[in-house]
C-alpha positions in Angstrom: 11.6 2.8 47.6 8.0 3.4 48.4 6.8 -0.2 48.7 3.2 1.1 49.0 3.3 2.0 45.3 4.6 -1.5 44.3 1.7 -3.8 43.8 1.6 -7.5 43.0 0.8 -7.0 39.3 3.9 -4.8 39.0 6.1 -7.4 40.5 4.7 -10.1 38.2 5.5 -7.9 35.2 9.1 -7.4 36.5 9.5 -11.2 36.9 8.1 -11.7 33.4 10.2 -9.0 31.7 12.7 -7.1 34.0 13.1 -3.4 33.5 16.7 -3.3 32.3 18.2 -1.6 29.3 17.4 -3.4 26.0 20.5 -4.8 24.4 19.3 -6.4 21.1 16.4 -6.7 18.7 15.0 -9.8 20.3 14.7 -8.0 23.7 13.3 -5.0 21.9 10.7 -7.1 20.1 9.7 -8.8 23.4 9.4 -5.4 25.1 7.1 -4.2 22.3 4.9 -7.2 22.8 4.6 -6.5 26.6 4.0 -2.8 25.9 1.2 -3.6 23.4 -0.5 -6.1 25.7 -0.5 -3.5 28.5 -1.5 -0.6 26.3 -4.6 -2.4 25.1 -5.9 -2.4 28.6 -4.6 1.0 29.6 -7.8 2.1 31.2 -7.9 -0.9 33.6 -4.2 -0.9 34.7 -3.3 -0.8 38.3 -1.0 2.0 39.4 1.9 -0.4 39.5 1.2 -1.7 36.0 0.9 1.9 34.7 4.3 2.7 36.3 5.8 -0.4 34.7 4.4 0.6 31.3 5.8 4.1 31.7 9.3 2.8 32.4 9.1 0.2 29.7 8.2 2.9 27.2 11.3 4.9 28.3 13.5 1.8 27.8 12.0 1.2 24.3 12.6 4.9 23.4 16.2 4.7 24.6 16.8 1.6 22.4 15.2 3.3 19.4 17.5 6.3 19.8 20.5 4.1 19.4 19.3 2.7 16.0 20.7 4.3 12.9 18.6 7.0 11.3 17.8 5.1 8.1 15.8 7.8 6.4 18.4 10.4 6.8 21.5 8.5 5.6 20.4 5.8 3.2 18.7 5.4 -0.2 15.5 3.4 -0.2 17.4 0.4 -1.5 20.1 0.7 1.2 17.4 1.0 3.9 15.6 -2.2 2.7 18.9 -4.1 2.3 19.8 -3.0 5.9 16.4 -4.1 7.3 16.6 -7.4 5.4 20.2 -8.1 6.8 19.2 -7.0 10.3 16.3 -9.4 10.3 18.0 -12.3 8.5 15.7 -12.1 5.5 16.2 -13.0 1.9 14.4 -11.5 -1.1 12.1 -14.6 -1.2 10.9 -13.7 2.3 9.5 -10.4 1.1 8.0 -11.3 -2.3 4.4 -11.4 -0.8 4.8 -7.7 0.2 6.0 -6.4 -3.3 4.1 -8.8 -5.6 6.9 -10.4 -7.7 10.5 -11.3 -7.1 11.5 -9.5 -10.2 10.0 -6.3 -8.8 12.0 -6.6 -5.6 15.2 -7.5 -7.5 14.7 -4.5 -9.8 14.1 -2.2 -6.8 17.1 -3.4 -4.9 19.4 -3.0 -8.0 18.0 0.6 -8.5 16.3 -0.1 -11.8 12.8 0.7 -10.5 10.9 2.1 -7.6 8.3 0.5 -5.4 4.6 1.1 -5.8 3.1 3.0 -2.9 1.2 -0.1 -2.0 4.4 -2.2 -1.8 6.1 0.5 0.2 3.2 0.6 2.7 3.2 -3.2 3.0 6.9 -3.3 3.7 6.7 -0.4 6.1 3.9 -2.2 8.0 6.0 -5.4 8.1 9.2 -3.6 9.4 7.2 -1.1 11.5 8.8 1.9 9.8 7.5 4.8 7.8 6.6 4.1 4.1 8.6 7.2 3.2 11.7 5.1 3.9 11.1 3.1 0.7 10.2 6.1 -1.5 12.6 8.3 -3.4 13.6 11.5 -1.6 12.5 14.6 -3.4 
């Protein structure tokens, strides 16, 4: 290892969040927080911090590749149900994003679609594309 490239800031980041494969959603969420914090100061990063950010981005991409391809294999209702279950959420937790509990219930049962606004708000909450919640053409 070229120790000249490893600076103090890099080692502090490694102690805070080690660069190992991400195994679950909580590790993924923490990695995203660290990545965002570094990305906001991208122009002022040391070489070691920039290297750390590059490797962290690779680990995040590897984790995301293992996630199911929701849009390809699920209906909008199945995708939302999957996301709710994966995050331990109930319908009541998402009412503020769709307007009314009855709207959410009707969507999940397949009796109605979501408004574009509701789809966008849910997409922002789950950090996915709004197209995931819209009917496929």
